[in-house]
C-alpha positions in Angstrom: -17.7 -24.8 36.0 -17.2 -22.6 33.0 -13.7 -22.1 31.4 -11.6 -19.2 32.5 -12.2 -15.9 30.7 -8.7 -15.5 29.3 -7.4 -15.1 25.8 -5.8 -18.0 23.8 -2.4 -16.3 23.9 -2.6 -15.9 27.7 -3.6 -19.6 28.1 -0.7 -20.8 26.0 1.7 -18.6 27.9 0.4 -19.8 31.3 0.5 -23.4 30.0 4.2 -23.1 29.2 5.2 -21.1 32.3 3.4 -23.5 34.7 4.2 -26.6 32.7 0.6 -27.7 32.7 -1.5 -28.9 29.7 -3.5 -26.2 28.0 -6.8 -28.0 28.6 -6.1 -28.1 32.3 -5.3 -24.3 32.4 -8.7 -23.5 30.8 -10.7 -25.6 33.3 -8.6 -24.7 36.4 -10.5 -22.9 39.1 -9.4 -19.3 39.2 -8.3 -19.4 42.8 -5.9 -22.3 42.1 -4.5 -20.6 39.1 -3.8 -17.5 41.1 -2.1 -19.6 43.8 0.1 -21.2 41.1 1.0 -17.8 39.6 1.9 -16.5 43.1 4.2 -19.5 43.6 5.8 -19.0 40.2 6.3 -15.3 41.0 8.0 -16.1 44.3 10.4 -18.6 42.6 11.5 -16.3 39.8 13.4 -13.7 41.9 15.3 -16.5 43.6 16.6 -17.9 40.3 17.6 -14.4 39.1 19.7 -13.6 42.1 21.4 -17.0 42.1 22.8 -16.3 38.6 24.5 -13.1 39.6 
């Protein structure tokens, strides 16, 4: 499997947001990465409304 076609800046940002090592982000299958991003997106609005 080839690495994801994303920039280094994007990979670093994703690594920090998902709390996953950078190497794992680069070799993660695209469909799994998309699933994790959707889960992260679903969690963010909940934390924003809890603080208000």
